[in-house]
C-alpha positions as CSV (number, residue, x, y, z in Angstrom):
1,M,-101.1,70.6,-43.9
2,K,-104.4,72.4,-43.6
3,E,-106.2,69.6,-41.8
4,Y,-103.3,69.2,-39.3
5,N,-103.5,73.0,-38.5
6,L,-107.3,73.0,-38.4
7,V,-107.3,70.2,-35.8
8,N,-104.6,72.0,-33.9
9,Q,-106.8,75.1,-33.8
10,M,-109.8,73.1,-32.7
11,I,-108.0,71.3,-29.8
12,F,-105.5,74.0,-28.7
13,K,-107.2,77.1,-30.0
14,V,-104.0,78.1,-31.7
15,G,-102.4,77.1,-35.0
16,V,-98.9,75.9,-35.6
17,T,-96.2,78.4,-36.5
18,E,-94.5,76.2,-39.1
19,Q,-94.8,72.7,-40.4
20,K,-93.0,70.4,-42.8
21,V,-94.9,67.5,-44.4
22,S,-93.3,64.5,-46.1
23,V,-95.3,61.7,-47.9
24,F,-93.9,58.3,-48.6
25,E,-96.3,55.7,-50.1
26,D,-98.8,55.1,-47.3
27,K,-97.0,57.3,-44.7
28,V,-97.3,61.0,-43.9
29,I,-94.7,62.6,-41.6
30,I,-95.4,66.0,-40.1
31,I,-92.8,68.0,-38.1
32,A,-94.5,71.1,-36.7
33,K,-93.4,74.0,-34.5
34,H,-96.0,75.0,-32.0
35,K,-96.5,77.8,-29.5
36,R,-97.2,76.3,-26.1
37,I,-100.5,77.3,-24.6
38,P,-99.8,79.7,-21.7
39,V,-101.9,77.9,-19.2
40,L,-100.0,74.7,-19.9
41,E,-96.7,76.5,-19.3
42,I,-98.0,77.6,-15.9
43,I,-99.2,74.0,-15.1
44,D,-95.8,72.7,-16.2
45,E,-93.9,75.1,-13.9
46,A,-96.1,74.1,-10.9
47,D,-96.2,70.3,-11.6
48,R,-94.4,68.8,-14.5
49,N,-96.0,65.3,-14.0
50,F,-99.5,66.8,-14.1
51,S,-98.7,68.7,-17.3
52,E,-97.4,65.6,-18.9
53,V,-100.7,63.8,-18.2
54,I,-102.6,66.7,-19.7
55,D,-100.3,66.7,-22.8
56,R,-101.0,63.0,-23.2
57,L,-104.7,63.4,-23.0
58,L,-104.7,66.3,-25.5
59,I,-102.5,64.4,-27.9
60,K,-104.8,61.3,-27.6
61,R,-107.8,63.4,-28.5
62,Y,-105.8,65.2,-31.3
63,K,-104.9,61.9,-32.9
64,E,-108.6,60.7,-32.8
65,V,-109.9,63.9,-34.4
66,L,-107.1,64.1,-37.1
67,A,-107.7,60.4,-38.2
68,K,-111.5,61.0,-38.4
69,N,-111.1,64.2,-40.3
70,I,-108.6,62.8,-42.8
71,A,-111.0,59.9,-43.5
72,R,-114.0,62.1,-43.9
73,R,-112.4,64.9,-45.9
74,F,-110.2,62.8,-48.2
75,G,-111.9,59.4,-48.2
76,I,-108.6,57.8,-47.0
77,G,-108.6,55.2,-44.2
78,V,-106.1,55.8,-41.4
79,K,-104.5,52.7,-39.8
80,L,-102.6,54.6,-37.2
81,V,-101.5,58.0,-36.0
82,L,-98.4,58.4,-33.8
83,K,-97.6,61.7,-32.3
84,D,-95.1,63.1,-29.8
85,Y,-94.5,66.6,-28.5
86,D,-91.6,68.2,-26.8
87,P,-92.9,71.1,-24.7
88,R,-89.5,72.6,-24.1
89,K,-88.6,72.9,-27.8
90,E,-92.3,73.3,-28.8
91,V,-91.9,70.8,-31.7
92,S,-94.1,67.8,-32.5
93,G,-93.6,64.8,-34.8
94,T,-96.6,63.0,-36.2
95,L,-96.6,59.8,-38.3
96,I,-99.8,58.9,-40.1
97,I,-100.1,55.5,-41.6
98,L,-102.8,55.2,-44.2
99,D,-104.7,52.1,-45.3
100,K,-103.4,52.3,-48.9
101,N,-100.4,53.7,-50.8
102,L,-101.3,57.1,-52.1
103,N,-99.8,56.2,-55.5
104,E,-102.6,53.6,-55.8
105,R,-105.1,56.4,-55.4
106,G,-103.5,58.5,-58.2
107,W,-102.0,61.1,-55.8
């Protein structure tokens, strides 16, 4: 939870307002409520297609940094990070697939 919020602060300069994390074997699911960055709201009002491109670029970078930070901080390999964000509802869903089952690591 902390790492997710730290990366969010690094990329978006704001933390999440709430998050729920579920862990199942080698999968971590995070559902988070965000506050949309005001400049992105303005861009979205002016050109929804352009704001979607910006969102995709930010999410791509977010996934890269989150995977790297998890590997570095916890010594856990990350196979895949999937993330989607609904700007209207300000909610994101993230699925992190790890290289090993966390039970095998004694967690």
